[in-house]
VEXROFI-256419 format. One record per residue (C-alpha): residue number from 1; residue in three letters; x, y, z. Coordinates in steps of 0.2 Angstrom, whole numbers, always signed. Layout:
# VEXROFI-256419
NUM / ALA / X / Y / Z
...
# end
This chain:
# VEXROFI-256419
1 / MET / +9 / +36 / -67
2 / SER / -8 / +45 / -69
3 / THR / -23 / +44 / -58
4 / PRO / -39 / +38 / -64
5 / ALA / -54 / +50 / -68
6 / GLU / -71 / +50 / -63
7 / PRO / -86 / +43 / -73
8 / ASN / -94 / +56 / -84
9 / GLU / -82 / +68 / -80
10 / PRO / -68 / +77 / -92
11 / ALA / -51 / +68 / -90
12 / SER / -35 / +73 / -96
13 / ALA / -26 / +63 / -108
14 / ASN / -12 / +58 / -97
15 / GLU / -22 / +50 / -83
16 / ALA / -32 / +35 / -82
17 / ALA / -50 / +33 / -74
18 / PRO / -48 / +27 / -56
19 / PRO / -58 / +13 / -49
20 / GLU / -75 / +19 / -44
21 / PRO / -69 / +30 / -31
22 / PRO / -77 / +26 / -14
23 / PRO / -90 / +38 / -9
24 / ALA / -81 / +49 / +1
25 / PRO / -71 / +64 / -5
26 / ALA / -80 / +70 / -19
27 / VAL / -66 / +73 / -30
28 / PRO / -65 / +64 / -47
29 / PRO / -52 / +52 / -51
30 / ASP / -37 / +57 / -59
31 / ALA / -40 / +52 / -77
32 / ASP / -55 / +62 / -81
33 / ASP / -49 / +78 / -73
34 / PRO / -35 / +89 / -82
35 / SER / -25 / +89 / -66
36 / THR / -10 / +79 / -70
37 / ASP / +6 / +85 / -77
38 / THR / +7 / +79 / -95
39 / SER / -11 / +82 / -101
40 / ASP / -22 / +84 / -87
41 / GLY / -33 / +95 / -95
42 / ALA / -48 / +96 / -107
43 / ASP / -37 / +91 / -121
44 / ASP / -31 / +75 / -113
45 / ASP / -43 / +62 / -113
46 / GLY / -40 / +54 / -96
47 / PRO / -47 / +39 / -90
48 / ALA / -64 / +39 / -85
49 / PRO / -69 / +37 / -67
50 / PRO / -68 / +20 / -59
51 / SER / -82 / +9 / -62
52 / ALA / -90 / +2 / -47
53 / ALA / -85 / -15 / -43
54 / PRO / -95 / -30 / -42
55 / ASP / -108 / -28 / -27
56 / ALA / -101 / -43 / -17
57 / ALA / -84 / -46 / -13
58 / PRO / -75 / -57 / -26
59 / PRO / -74 / -75 / -23
60 / SER / -59 / -82 / -15
61 / PRO / -48 / -93 / -27
62 / PRO / -46 / -111 / -23
63 / ALA / -30 / -115 / -13
64 / HIS / -21 / -122 / -28
65 / VAL / -25 / -106 / -39
66 / HIS / -16 / -90 / -37
67 / ALA / -23 / -75 / -30
68 / HIS / -25 / -68 / -48
69 / GLY / -32 / -84 / -55
70 / ARG / -16 / -93 / -63
71 / PRO / -15 / -111 / -58
72 / GLN / +0 / -116 / -46
73 / SER / +8 / -133 / -42
74 / LEU / +13 / -137 / -24
75 / ASN / +31 / -134 / -27
76 / TYR / +28 / -116 / -35
77 / ARG / +17 / -112 / -21
78 / LEU / +31 / -118 / -8
79 / ALA / +44 / -108 / -17
80 / LEU / +32 / -92 / -16
81 / SER / +31 / -97 / +3
82 / LEU / +49 / -97 / +4
83 / ALA / +50 / -80 / -5
84 / ALA / +37 / -73 / +6
85 / LEU / +48 / -76 / +21
86 / GLY / +60 / -65 / +14
87 / VAL / +47 / -51 / +10
88 / VAL / +32 / -52 / +20
89 / TYR / +38 / -59 / +37
90 / GLY / +54 / -49 / +38
91 / ASP / +46 / -35 / +49
92 / ILE / +37 / -47 / +62
93 / GLY / +52 / -58 / +62
94 / THR / +64 / -47 / +68
95 / SER / +54 / -41 / +83
96 / PRO / +63 / -53 / +95
97 / LEU / +77 / -41 / +93
98 / TYR / +69 / -27 / +103
99 / ALA / +51 / -32 / +108
100 / LEU / +54 / -41 / +125
101 / ARG / +68 / -30 / +129
102 / GLU / +58 / -14 / +127
103 / CYS / +45 / -23 / +138
104 / PHE / +56 / -23 / +154
105 / HIS / +62 / -6 / +153
106 / HIS / +51 / +0 / +167
107 / ILE / +44 / -16 / +174
108 / ALA / +56 / -28 / +184
109 / PRO / +59 / -45 / +177
110 / THR / +52 / -54 / +191
111 / HIS / +45 / -72 / +188
112 / ALA / +27 / -66 / +189
113 / ASN / +31 / -51 / +177
114 / VAL / +40 / -63 / +165
115 / LEU / +26 / -76 / +164
116 / GLY / +13 / -61 / +162
117 / ILE / +22 / -52 / +148
118 / LEU / +25 / -69 / +138
119 / SER / +6 / -73 / +141
120 / LEU / +2 / -56 / +133
121 / VAL / +14 / -59 / +119
122 / PHE / +7 / -76 / +115
123 / TRP / -11 / -71 / +115
124 / SER / -7 / -56 / +105
125 / LEU / +1 / -67 / +91
126 / ILE / -13 / -79 / +90
127 / ILE / -27 / -67 / +91
128 / VAL / -21 / -52 / +81
129 / ILE / -11 / -60 / +68
130 / SER / -17 / -78 / +67
131 / VAL / -35 / -75 / +69
132 / LYS / -39 / -57 / +64
133 / TYR / -26 / -56 / +49
134 / ILE / -23 / -72 / +44
135 / ALA / -40 / -80 / +46
136 / PHE / -51 / -65 / +43
137 / VAL / -43 / -50 / +36
138 / MET / -35 / -58 / +21
139 / ARG / -52 / -65 / +16
140 / ALA / -56 / -47 / +13
141 / ASP / -46 / -46 / -3
142 / ASN / -50 / -36 / -19
143 / ALA / -48 / -49 / -32
144 / GLY / -32 / -54 / -24
145 / GLU / -26 / -37 / -19
146 / GLY / -25 / -33 / +0
147 / GLY / -20 / -18 / +10
148 / ILE / -31 / -4 / +19
149 / LEU / -35 / +4 / +3
150 / SER / -42 / -12 / -5
151 / LEU / -52 / -14 / +11
152 / MET / -59 / +3 / +11
153 / THR / -64 / +1 / -7
154 / LEU / -73 / -15 / -3
155 / ALA / -81 / -8 / +12
156 / THR / -88 / +9 / +3
157 / LYS / -95 / +0 / -13
158 / ILE / -112 / +6 / -16
159 / GLU / -123 / -7 / -24
160 / PRO / -135 / -3 / -39
161 / GLY / -150 / +7 / -34
162 / VAL / -144 / +9 / -14
163 / PRO / -142 / +26 / -9
164 / ARG / -125 / +32 / -2
165 / LYS / -125 / +31 / +17
166 / PRO / -119 / +47 / +27
167 / VAL / -107 / +36 / +35
168 / GLN / -97 / +31 / +20
169 / PRO / -87 / +48 / +18
170 / LEU / -81 / +44 / +37
171 / LEU / -76 / +26 / +31
172 / VAL / -66 / +33 / +17
173 / ALA / -58 / +46 / +28
174 / LEU / -52 / +32 / +40
175 / GLY / -45 / +21 / +26
176 / LEU / -36 / +36 / +19
177 / PHE / -29 / +40 / +37
178 / GLY / -24 / +22 / +40
179 / ALA / -15 / +22 / +23
180 / ALA / -6 / +38 / +27
181 / LEU / +1 / +30 / +44
182 / LEU / +7 / +16 / +34
183 / TYR / +21 / +27 / +26
184 / GLY / +27 / +31 / +44
185 / ASP / +29 / +12 / +47
186 / GLY / +39 / +11 / +31
187 / ILE / +50 / +24 / +38
188 / ILE / +53 / +17 / +55
189 / THR / +53 / +0 / +53
190 / PRO / +69 / -1 / +43
191 / ALA / +77 / +12 / +56
192 / ILE / +73 / +3 / +71
193 / SER / +76 / -15 / +64
194 / VAL / +93 / -12 / +58
195 / LEU / +98 / -1 / +72
196 / SER / +93 / -13 / +85
197 / ALA / +103 / -27 / +77
198 / VAL / +119 / -17 / +74
199 / GLU / +117 / -13 / +93
200 / GLY / +120 / -31 / +96
201 / LEU / +139 / -27 / +93
202 / GLU / +139 / -19 / +109
203 / VAL / +136 / -35 / +117
204 / VAL / +152 / -42 / +109
205 / THR / +162 / -28 / +115
206 / PRO / +160 / -9 / +119
207 / VAL / +173 / -5 / +106
208 / PHE / +160 / -5 / +93
209 / THR / +149 / +7 / +101
210 / PRO / +155 / +23 / +91
211 / TYR / +152 / +13 / +75
212 / VAL / +134 / +7 / +77
213 / ILE / +127 / +23 / +69
214 / PRO / +138 / +24 / +54
215 / ILE / +136 / +5 / +51
216 / THR / +117 / +7 / +52
217 / ILE / +118 / +21 / +38
218 / ALA / +128 / +10 / +28
219 / VAL / +116 / -5 / +29
220 / LEU / +100 / +5 / +26
221 / VAL / +108 / +14 / +11
222 / GLY / +112 / -4 / +3
223 / VAL / +93 / -9 / +8
224 / PHE / +85 / +4 / -2
225 / ALA / +99 / +3 / -16
226 / VAL / +92 / -15 / -20
227 / GLN / +74 / -10 / -21
228 / ARG / +77 / -10 / -40
229 / ARG / +79 / -28 / -42
230 / GLY / +61 / -30 / -38
231 / THR / +52 / -41 / -26
232 / ALA / +55 / -58 / -34
233 / GLY / +74 / -55 / -36
234 / ILE / +74 / -50 / -18
235 / GLY / +64 / -64 / -12
236 / ARG / +75 / -78 / -20
237 / ILE / +90 / -69 / -12
238 / PHE / +83 / -66 / +5
239 / GLY / +70 / -80 / +7
240 / PRO / +84 / -94 / +11
241 / VAL / +92 / -81 / +24
242 / THR / +76 / -77 / +32
243 / MET / +73 / -96 / +34
244 / LEU / +90 / -97 / +42
245 / TRP / +85 / -84 / +54
246 / PHE / +68 / -91 / +59
247 / ALA / +78 / -108 / +62
248 / VAL / +91 / -100 / +73
249 / LEU / +77 / -91 / +82
250 / GLY / +69 / -107 / +86
251 / VAL / +84 / -116 / +91
252 / LEU / +90 / -103 / +103
253 / GLY / +73 / -103 / +111
254 / ILE / +72 / -123 / +112
255 / MET / +89 / -123 / +121
256 / SER / +83 / -110 / +134
257 / ILE / +66 / -119 / +137
258 / ILE / +73 / -136 / +138
259 / GLU / +84 / -130 / +153
260 / HIS / +69 / -120 / +161
261 / PRO / +52 / -128 / +154
262 / THR / +41 / -120 / +168
263 / VAL / +41 / -104 / +157
264 / LEU / +28 / -113 / +146
265 / ALA / +16 / -111 / +159
266 / ALA / +14 / -93 / +151
267 / VAL / +2 / -100 / +140
268 / ASN / -12 / -99 / +153
269 / PRO / -20 / -81 / +150
270 / MET / -23 / -80 / +168
271 / HIS / -4 / -75 / +170
272 / ALA / -8 / -60 / +159
273 / VAL / -24 / -56 / +171
274 / HIS / -13 / -58 / +186
275 / PHE / +0 / -46 / +179
276 / PHE / -12 / -31 / +175
277 / GLY / -20 / -34 / +193
278 / HIS / -2 / -33 / +200
279 / ASN / +6 / -19 / +190
280 / GLY / -10 / -8 / +188
281 / ILE / -6 / +8 / +176
282 / ALA / +12 / +3 / +174
283 / GLY / +6 / -15 / +168
284 / PHE / -6 / -7 / +156
285 / LEU / +8 / +5 / +148
286 / VAL / +19 / -10 / +145
287 / LEU / +6 / -15 / +131
288 / GLY / +14 / -2 / +121
289 / SER / +29 / -12 / +120
290 / VAL / +21 / -29 / +118
291 / ALA / +13 / -21 / +103
292 / LEU / +30 / -22 / +95
293 / VAL / +28 / -42 / +92
294 / VAL / +13 / -38 / +80
295 / THR / +19 / -24 / +71
296 / GLY / +21 / -33 / +54
297 / GLY / +3 / -38 / +53
298 / GLU / -3 / -24 / +42
299 / SER / +12 / -25 / +31
300 / LEU / +7 / -45 / +29
301 / TYR / -10 / -40 / +23
302 / LEU / -4 / -26 / +11
303 / ASP / +9 / -38 / +2
304 / MET / -5 / -51 / +0
305 / GLY / -6 / -46 / -18
306 / HIS / +13 / -50 / -20
307 / PHE / +11 / -68 / -17
308 / GLY / -7 / -74 / -14
309 / ARG / -15 / -80 / +2
310 / TRP / -10 / -98 / +2
311 / PRO / +9 / -95 / +3
312 / ILE / +8 / -82 / +16
313 / ARG / -3 / -92 / +28
314 / PHE / +8 / -107 / +26
315 / ALA / +23 / -98 / +30
316 / TRP / +15 / -91 / +45
317 / PHE / +9 / -107 / +53
318 / ALA / +23 / -119 / +47
319 / VAL / +37 / -107 / +50
320 / VAL / +35 / -90 / +58
321 / LEU / +24 / -94 / +71
322 / PRO / +33 / -108 / +80
323 / SER / +49 / -99 / +79
324 / LEU / +43 / -83 / +85
325 / LEU / +35 / -92 / +100
326 / LEU / +49 / -103 / +104
327 / ASN / +61 / -88 / +104
328 / TYR / +50 / -77 / +115
329 / PHE / +48 / -91 / +127
330 / GLY / +66 / -95 / +127
331 / GLN / +70 / -76 / +131
332 / GLY / +58 / -77 / +145
333 / ALA / +66 / -94 / +152
334 / LEU / +83 / -85 / +152
335 / MET / +77 / -70 / +161
336 / LEU / +68 / -81 / +175
337 / VAL / +86 / -86 / +180
338 / ASN / +96 / -72 / +174
339 / PRO / +86 / -55 / +176
340 / GLU / +101 / -45 / +169
341 / ALA / +98 / -53 / +153
342 / ALA / +83 / -42 / +150
343 / GLU / +96 / -29 / +143
344 / ASN / +96 / -38 / +127
345 / PRO / +88 / -55 / +129
346 / LEU / +91 / -61 / +111
347 / PHE / +109 / -60 / +111
348 / TYR / +111 / -67 / +128
349 / LEU / +102 / -82 / +122
350 / ALA / +117 / -87 / +111
351 / PRO / +134 / -94 / +118
352 / SER / +147 / -82 / +119
353 / TRP / +156 / -88 / +104
354 / ALA / +140 / -87 / +93
355 / VAL / +136 / -68 / +97
356 / LEU / +145 / -60 / +83
357 / PRO / +139 / -72 / +70
358 / LEU / +122 / -69 / +78
359 / VAL / +123 / -51 / +75
360 / ILE / +129 / -54 / +57
361 / LEU / +114 / -65 / +53
362 / ALA / +101 / -52 / +63
363 / THR / +109 / -38 / +52
364 / MET / +104 / -48 / +37
365 / ALA / +87 / -52 / +43
366 / THR / +83 / -33 / +47
367 / VAL / +89 / -29 / +29
368 / ILE / +75 / -41 / +24
369 / ALA / +63 / -35 / +38
370 / SER / +63 / -18 / +30
371 / GLN / +58 / -26 / +13
372 / ALA / +39 / -29 / +19
373 / VAL / +36 / -11 / +24
374 / ILE / +45 / -4 / +8
375 / THR / +36 / -15 / -4
376 / GLY / +20 / -12 / +5
377 / ALA / +23 / +7 / +2
378 / PHE / +26 / +4 / -16
379 / SER / +9 / -7 / -17
380 / LEU / +0 / +7 / -7
381 / THR / +7 / +21 / -19
382 / MET / +1 / +12 / -34
383 / GLN / -16 / +9 / -26
384 / GLY / -18 / +27 / -21
385 / VAL / -14 / +33 / -39
386 / GLN / -25 / +21 / -47
387 / LEU / -39 / +25 / -36
388 / GLY / -37 / +44 / -38
389 / TYR / -30 / +49 / -21
390 / LEU / -12 / +52 / -26
391 / PRO / -4 / +61 / -42
392 / ARG / +4 / +49 / -55
393 / VAL / +22 / +42 / -52
394 / ARG / +33 / +32 / -61
395 / VAL / +30 / +14 / -57
396 / PHE / +40 / -1 / -63
397 / HIS / +33 / -19 / -63
398 / THR / +48 / -30 / -58
399 / SER / +41 / -46 / -63
400 / LYS / +34 / -54 / -79
401 / THR / +24 / -68 / -69
402 / GLU / +18 / -61 / -53
403 / TYR / +5 / -46 / -53
404 / GLY / +8 / -33 / -40
405 / GLN / +26 / -33 / -39
406 / VAL / +32 / -16 / -42
407 / TYR / +46 / -3 / -38
408 / VAL / +42 / +16 / -36
409 / PRO / +59 / +26 / -38
410 / SER / +52 / +41 / -30
411 / ILE / +44 / +34 / -15
412 / ASN / +60 / +23 / -11
413 / ALA / +71 / +40 / -12
414 / ALA / +60 / +48 / +0
415 / LEU / +59 / +33 / +13
416 / MET / +77 / +32 / +12
417 / VAL / +79 / +50 / +16
418 / ALA / +66 / +50 / +30
419 / CYS / +74 / +34 / +37
420 / LEU / +92 / +40 / +38
421 / THR / +85 / +56 / +46
422 / LEU / +76 / +46 / +60
423 / VAL / +92 / +37 / +63
424 / LEU / +103 / +53 / +65
425 / THR / +90 / +60 / +75
426 / PHE / +85 / +46 / +88
427 / ARG / +102 / +38 / +88
428 / SER / +95 / +22 / +97
429 / SER / +82 / +8 / +94
430 / THR / +76 / +12 / +112
431 / ALA / +72 / +29 / +107
432 / LEU / +64 / +25 / +91
433 / ALA / +53 / +12 / +99
434 / ALA / +42 / +26 / +107
435 / ALA / +38 / +32 / +89
436 / TYR / +35 / +16 / +83
437 / GLY / +19 / +8 / +89
438 / ILE / +6 / +21 / +88
439 / ALA / +6 / +21 / +69
440 / VAL / +3 / +3 / +67
441 / MET / -9 / +1 / +81
442 / THR / -20 / +16 / +74
443 / THR / -20 / +8 / +57
444 / MET / -23 / -10 / +64
445 / SER / -40 / -3 / +74
446 / ILE / -45 / +6 / +57
447 / THR / -43 / -10 / +49
448 / SER / -55 / -19 / +62
449 / ILE / -68 / -5 / +59
450 / LEU / -68 / -8 / +39
451 / LEU / -68 / -26 / +41
452 / PHE / -84 / -25 / +52
453 / VAL / -92 / -16 / +38
454 / VAL / -86 / -28 / +24
455 / MET / -92 / -42 / +35
456 / ARG / -110 / -34 / +36
457 / THR / -112 / -27 / +19
458 / ARG / -101 / -38 / +8
459 / TRP / -102 / -56 / +16
460 / ARG / -119 / -52 / +24
461 / TRP / -115 / -58 / +41
462 / PRO / -128 / -55 / +55
463 / MET / -124 / -43 / +68
464 / TRP / -124 / -56 / +82
465 / THR / -109 / -65 / +74
466 / ALA / -99 / -49 / +66
467 / LEU / -101 / -38 / +82
468 / PRO / -93 / -49 / +95
469 / LEU / -79 / -55 / +84
470 / ILE / -74 / -36 / +79
471 / ALA / -77 / -32 / +97
472 / GLY / -63 / -44 / +102
473 / PHE / -51 / -38 / +90
474 / LEU / -54 / -20 / +94
475 / LEU / -51 / -25 / +112
476 / PHE / -33 / -29 / +108
477 / ASP / -31 / -14 / +95
478 / LEU / -37 / -1 / +106
479 / SER / -28 / -7 / +121
480 / PHE / -12 / -6 / +111
481 / PHE / -17 / +11 / +105
482 / GLY / -21 / +18 / +122
483 / ALA / -4 / +12 / +129
484 / ASN / +5 / +20 / +114
485 / ILE / -3 / +36 / +115
486 / VAL / +7 / +41 / +130
487 / LYS / +22 / +40 / +118
488 / VAL / +17 / +54 / +108
489 / ALA / +29 / +68 / +116
490 / LYS / +44 / +55 / +116
491 / GLY / +42 / +52 / +96
492 / GLY / +26 / +46 / +93
493 / TRP / +22 / +63 / +85
494 / VAL / +33 / +58 / +71
495 / PRO / +22 / +44 / +61
496 / LEU / +7 / +56 / +67
497 / VAL / +14 / +72 / +59
498 / LEU / +19 / +61 / +43
499 / ALA / +2 / +53 / +42
500 / VAL / -8 / +71 / +44
501 / ALA / +4 / +77 / +29
502 / VAL / +0 / +62 / +18
503 / PHE / -19 / +63 / +21
504 / THR / -19 / +80 / +17
505 / VAL / -10 / +77 / +0
506 / MET / -23 / +64 / -3
507 / THR / -38 / +72 / +1
508 / THR / -32 / +88 / -8
509 / TRP / -28 / +78 / -24
510 / ARG / -45 / +70 / -24
511 / ARG / -55 / +87 / -21
512 / GLY / -44 / +96 / -33
513 / ARG / -47 / +84 / -47
514 / GLN / -66 / +85 / -43
515 / ILE / -65 / +104 / -46
516 / LEU / -54 / +103 / -60
517 / SER / -66 / +92 / -69
518 / GLU / -80 / +104 / -65
519 / ARG / -71 / +119 / -72
520 / MET / -67 / +109 / -88
521 / ALA / -85 / +104 / -90
522 / GLU / -90 / +122 / -89
523 / GLY / -84 / +126 / -108
524 / ALA / -86 / +108 / -115
525 / LEU / -94 / +106 / -133
526 / PRO / -107 / +92 / -134
527 / LEU / -99 / +79 / -145
528 / GLU / -116 / +76 / -154
529 / LEU / -116 / +95 / -159
530 / ALA / -98 / +95 / -165
531 / LEU / -97 / +79 / -175
532 / PRO / -108 / +85 / -191
533 / ASP / -96 / +100 / -193
534 / LEU / -80 / +91 / -190
535 / ALA / -77 / +83 / -206
536 / ARG / -81 / +99 / -216
537 / SER / -69 / +110 / -205
538 / ALA / -53 / +102 / -209
539 / THR / -42 / +94 / -222
540 / ARG / -41 / +75 / -220
541 / VAL / -24 / +66 / -217
542 / ARG / -19 / +48 / -218
543 / GLY / -18 / +38 / -202
544 / THR / -27 / +36 / -184
545 / ALA / -28 / +50 / -172
546 / VAL / -32 / +44 / -153
547 / TYR / -40 / +58 / -142
548 / MET / -40 / +53 / -124
549 / HIS / -55 / +60 / -115
550 / GLY / -64 / +54 / -100
551 / ASN / -81 / +61 / -104
552 / PRO / -89 / +52 / -118
553 / THR / -103 / +65 / -120
554 / THR / -92 / +79 / -124
555 / THR / -79 / +85 / -137
556 / PRO / -60 / +82 / -132
557 / PRO / -52 / +100 / -131
558 / ALA / -37 / +93 / -139
559 / LEU / -47 / +90 / -154
560 / LEU / -53 / +107 / -155
561 / HIS / -37 / +115 / -153
562 / ASN / -30 / +104 / -166
563 / LEU / -43 / +109 / -178
564 / LYS / -40 / +127 / -173
565 / HIS / -22 / +128 / -176
566 / ASN / -18 / +114 / -188
567 / LYS / -34 / +112 / -198
568 / VAL / -32 / +94 / -201
569 / LEU / -42 / +79 / -196
570 / HIS / -36 / +61 / -198
571 / ASP / -45 / +48 / -208
572 / ARG / -50 / +38 / -193
573 / VAL / -53 / +47 / -176
574 / ILE / -55 / +38 / -158
575 / PHE / -61 / +45 / -144
576 / LEU / -52 / +35 / -130
577 / ARG / -58 / +33 / -112
578 / VAL / -48 / +24 / -99
579 / GLU / -57 / +17 / -84
580 / VAL / -48 / +10 / -68
581 / LEU / -60 / -2 / -59
582 / ALA / -62 / -5 / -41
583 / SER / -56 / -23 / -44
584 / SER / -38 / -26 / -45
585 / HIS / -37 / -34 / -63
586 / VAL / -48 / -36 / -78
587 / GLY / -50 / -51 / -88
588 / THR / -44 / -50 / -107
589 / GLU / -62 / -52 / -114
590 / ASP / -67 / -36 / -103
591 / ARG / -53 / -26 / -107
592 / CYS / -58 / -16 / -123
593 / SER / -76 / -11 / -129
594 / VAL / -78 / -2 / -145
595 / GLY / -92 / +10 / -151
596 / HIS / -95 / +13 / -169
597 / ILE / -101 / +31 / -171
598 / THR / -98 / +33 / -189
599 / ASP / -85 / +26 / -202
600 / GLU / -72 / +39 / -196
601 / PHE / -77 / +41 / -178
602 / TYR / -77 / +28 / -164
603 / ARG / -78 / +28 / -146
604 / VAL / -67 / +16 / -137
605 / THR / -66 / +11 / -117
606 / LEU / -51 / +2 / -111
607 / ARG / -52 / -5 / -94
608 / TYR / -39 / -9 / -81
609 / GLY / -39 / -14 / -63
610 / PHE / -32 / -4 / -49
611 / ALA / -16 / -15 / -48
612 / GLU / -13 / -15 / -67
613 / VAL / -2 / -3 / -77
614 / PRO / -12 / +2 / -93
615 / ASP / -3 / -2 / -109
616 / VAL / -15 / +8 / -121
617 / ALA / -4 / +6 / -138
618 / THR / -4 / -13 / -136
619 / ASP / -22 / -15 / -130
620 / LEU / -29 / -3 / -145
621 / GLU / -19 / -13 / -158
622 / CYS / -28 / -30 / -151
623 / SER / -45 / -21 / -154
624 / THR / -57 / -23 / -170
625 / PHE / -61 / -7 / -181
626 / GLY / -71 / -15 / -195
627 / ASN / -57 / -22 / -207
628 / LYS / -46 / -9 / -204
629 / PRO / -34 / -14 / -189
630 / ILE / -24 / +0 / -180
631 / LYS / -6 / +1 / -186
632 / ARG / +6 / +8 / -173
633 / MET / +16 / +18 / -184
634 / GLU / +1 / +27 / -192
635 / THR / -6 / +32 / -175
636 / THR / -5 / +48 / -166
637 / TYR / -10 / +51 / -148
638 / PHE / -16 / +69 / -144
639 / LEU / -14 / +73 / -126
640 / GLY / -21 / +89 / -116
641 / ARG / -7 / +97 / -104
642 / GLU / -15 / +110 / -92
643 / ARG / -6 / +123 / -81
644 / LEU / -17 / +126 / -66
645 / PHE / -18 / +142 / -58
646 / SER / -26 / +146 / -41
647 / THR / -40 / +158 / -40
648 / ASP / -52 / +165 / -28
649 / ARG / -67 / +156 / -35
650 / PRO / -77 / +144 / -23
651 / GLY / -68 / +126 / -21
652 / MET / -53 / +124 / -9
653 / MET / -45 / +136 / +2
654 / GLU / -30 / +145 / -7
655 / TRP / -15 / +135 / +1
656 / ARG / -24 / +119 / -5
657 / GLU / -27 / +126 / -23
658 / ARG / -9 / +129 / -23
659 / LEU / -4 / +112 / -17
660 / PHE / -15 / +104 / -29
661 / SER / -8 / +115 / -43
662 / ALA / +10 / +111 / -38
663 / MET / +5 / +92 / -37
664 / SER / -4 / +93 / -54
665 / ASN / +9 / +103 / -64
666 / ASN / +24 / +90 / -57
667 / ALA / +14 / +74 / -58
668 / GLY / +22 / +60 / -69
669 / SER / +21 / +58 / -87
670 / ALA / +5 / +52 / -93
671 / VAL / +15 / +45 / -109
672 / ASP / +24 / +33 / -97
673 / PHE / +8 / +30 / -87
674 / PHE / -3 / +25 / -102
675 / GLY / +12 / +16 / -111
676 / LEU / +11 / +27 / -126
677 / PRO / +25 / +27 / -139
678 / PRO / +34 / +44 / -134
679 / ASN / +38 / +48 / -153
680 / GLN / +19 / +48 / -158
681 / VAL / +11 / +60 / -144
682 / VAL / +6 / +76 / -147
683 / GLU / +3 / +88 / -132
684 / ILE / -8 / +102 / -132
685 / GLY / -6 / +115 / -118
686 / ALA / -20 / +124 / -109
687 / ARG / -22 / +136 / -95
688 / VAL / -35 / +131 / -82
689 / GLU / -40 / +142 / -66
690 / ILE / -46 / +133 / -52
# end
């Protein structure tokens, strides 16, 4: 997939212009820079830089309308809610497998401690998930799309006539680092979820102990293998299974609560206060394990574009929240009378005859749990590419009716390799738990900061309203973060190192594209000077030539090279600029604009949202060019293909230039990204020094 290019900057033919990049790294979006593989150079008319989105956050669609504007019947919304159970809530839904167990690894399961930790669990789910994410964060959508990159885009949009504030680059850096951390979540969640479920076999009999790791690896390979079926297909298969899982969680919890109803006293927050007062620093560190009950919150927000807001909210309040609370309180009730059950409380809740079926169901649930973070990583990657922070990758849309449901083979393969490596390295869910919380809690803290900016700048909330609310969210976020930071040496370094690597890639790509655009602009020929001589300098041939170029004021290098070497010019020449907007989707009426230069030359702009995949060939055919429509078989697309070389010119450090060159030279095909007919594309190469 190609990345977007910046406005008024040269773009390669292979790249699309990204949505107006947030005011941070001064790096031009992909399309206008010749930095991508198939035609990132001057000859490529890459997409123009993303256009700024509307000043205010897009209005939320009514409850009966899909996030992207399509009306929905009640039955359809309920079906989406069921599918969302299998995709969005798999992560948080399998936390009962290990969350309470980890809480009592270093704290004795006394009556006071059980009630104190249950109180922390209850209020964490209510405040962090129900209030923060469901009620507020999900309102900060970008035309239906969620995720930290969408939130960052909203927080850093610049209103016309308003100067860029010094804090905006910091907000962009925070957003990018938060997004980078989510890749760590996408690796650890499948590993810890599946491993903790398979470890339940040890409750049945120790005979299974040697087979836990091999079974876990086999299950994980299967999880990543089914991703090509797409979110919709997986949701239909896994939704009913997840519904059964939540029903079983609720029933097991109710059975235990009925026997020991005093556990319900944990709803009183004073039990949490007394817990901290009684246990001191040890009690505070337990928060690092309590955080495991909310680890699916960020994935919930990121997957919002797959299903819309209503189905996700309905599924949470109707199914997920009640089931989780009943099960956590049921586990607590069991530990009040049998402290030894803290070793693996979920499986001890079940009667002995039901343990093995529960292990099988739990394993199926954890397969689904992995879905939320894996599909979230796909969405995150596509947004990163379109916003100009990642090189093009091959993206497949897996649904013809729902936007945002995508499959990215390269990311899927990378996540699988990393996930299997973690399992073979840590070899137990307890060891992995130390690596788990810090990535998610850091991202949640960043989300709160960006949400505050959106409240103030987009929603126009007064300070006295926004600040106390965000302060309350940050109290939880930073407490969880502080309790997890001590785990860095025990495994928390894994997601942090990965995040630093991804952050470096993002900022290097962005900065490199900016430098590349500057290099290409140095020798650019103004179009107004070139046009008078173009027709006289070549033989005319039938058909239409489309030159993709992000800068409408300069002559596409591919055109100049074509004239120099072939000395021909088509009857109709179109200078095409592709813009990726900061909104997730673009209406049909705004898709294309055609500018008439002469009867032979046209300037065309195609616009796409950052959640859409360009289909240039089809959209050009729908455009009007006088009385001569475009015929696909008579159209040739000219793309520039640049090979980049590192030099000692001012720009980036040499190692970053080499990294950028490697990414650019190996980026995905512009032909695939733009939806061009492969047998009607001509690529013209050029050498560019950066």
